[in-house]
C-alpha positions in Angstrom: 7.7 -17.6 -25.5 6.7 -16.1 -22.1 9.5 -14.0 -20.7 7.8 -13.3 -17.4 9.4 -14.8 -14.4 7.2 -17.5 -12.9 6.8 -16.2 -9.3 3.1 -17.1 -8.7 1.0 -19.8 -10.4 -1.2 -17.9 -12.9 -4.9 -18.3 -13.0 -6.3 -18.6 -16.5 -8.1 -15.3 -16.4 -7.4 -11.8 -17.7 -8.9 -9.0 -15.7 -9.7 -6.0 -17.8 -12.0 -3.8 -15.5 -12.5 -3.2 -11.8 -15.2 -1.3 -10.0 -16.1 -1.4 -6.3 -15.9 -5.0 -5.2 -16.1 -6.5 -8.6 -13.7 -7.3 -11.5 -14.5 -8.3 -15.1 -12.5 -10.5 -17.4 -11.8 -10.2 -21.1 -14.9 -12.2 -21.8 -17.1 -9.8 -19.9 -17.7 -12.2 -17.0 -18.2 -10.4 -13.6 -16.6 -11.7 -10.4 -16.8 -10.7 -6.8 -13.2 -9.7 -6.0 -12.2 -11.7 -3.0 -8.5 -11.8 -3.8 -6.5 -11.4 -0.7 -3.0 -11.5 -2.0 -0.2 -9.0 -2.5 -0.8 -5.3 -3.3 -4.6 -5.5 -2.8 -6.7 -2.4 -2.5 -8.9 -2.9 0.6 -11.1 0.1 -0.3 -12.4 -1.5 -3.6 -11.7 -0.4 -7.1 -12.0 2.9 -8.9 -14.1 4.7 -6.2 -14.8 8.2 -7.6 -13.4 9.9 -4.5 -10.1 8.1 -4.6 -9.7 8.5 -8.4 -10.3 12.2 -8.0 -7.8 12.5 -5.1 -5.1 10.5 -7.0 -5.6 12.6 -10.1 -5.2 15.8 -8.1 -2.0 14.5 -6.6 -0.6 13.3 -9.9 -1.2 16.8 -11.3 1.0 18.2 -8.6 3.7 15.5 -8.2 3.5 11.8 -8.6 6.4 10.8 -6.4 9.4 12.2 -4.6 11.8 10.8 -2.1 11.4 10.9 1.7 14.6 12.9 1.7 12.7 16.2 1.4 9.8 17.6 3.4 6.4 16.4 2.2 3.7 18.2 4.3 0.9 15.6 3.6 3.1 12.9 5.2 3.3 15.0 8.4 -0.5 15.4 8.3 -0.9 11.7 7.9 1.4 11.0 10.8 -0.6 13.3 13.1 -3.9 11.7 12.1 -2.5 8.1 12.6 -1.1 9.1 16.0 -4.5 10.4 17.1 -6.6 7.4 15.9 -4.1 4.9 17.2 -3.5 6.5 20.6 0.3 5.8 20.2 1.6 9.3 20.9 5.1 8.2 21.7 5.7 6.6 18.3 7.0 7.8 15.0 5.7 6.9 11.6 7.9 5.4 8.8 6.4 5.5 5.4 7.6 3.0 2.8 6.3 1.3 -0.3 6.9 -2.4 0.3 6.9 -5.1 2.9 10.6 -5.8 2.3 11.4 -2.1 3.0 9.3 -2.2 6.1 10.9 -5.3 7.5 14.4 -4.1 6.7 13.8 -0.9 8.6 12.0 -2.6 11.5 15.1 -4.8 11.9 17.4 -1.7 11.8 15.2 0.1 14.4 15.3 -3.0 16.6 19.1 -3.3 16.4 19.7 0.4 17.0 17.2 0.6 19.9 18.5 -2.7 21.5 14.8 -3.8 21.8 14.4 -7.5 22.3 10.8 -8.2 21.2 8.9 -7.4 18.0 6.1 -5.8 20.0 8.6 -3.2 21.2 9.0 -1.9 17.7 5.4 -1.7 16.7 
């Protein structure tokens, strides 16, 4: 019996490996990964630079709450402000679309802004 909740229709394929823009199934068949769904990685799979950087971070700390200072978050905020040209905005980092939407609604209510574009 399958105890997984049926959220999405399942394709009859089991991905066992991913590299760059390709994935392989358990039969060794290679596919160009053009999946555009939830939690996708737009930079490709297992790029050596990203693997190295993730491993370095995991050796320090894997996760901690935004309730403490995390200097790399401040660095990211500064870089995003510069490349976006949105110097009067603040960055809110979160891990899901639900969390992003919930906090965008809260910001809109607190700020009394009327349009979505005012909160972006």
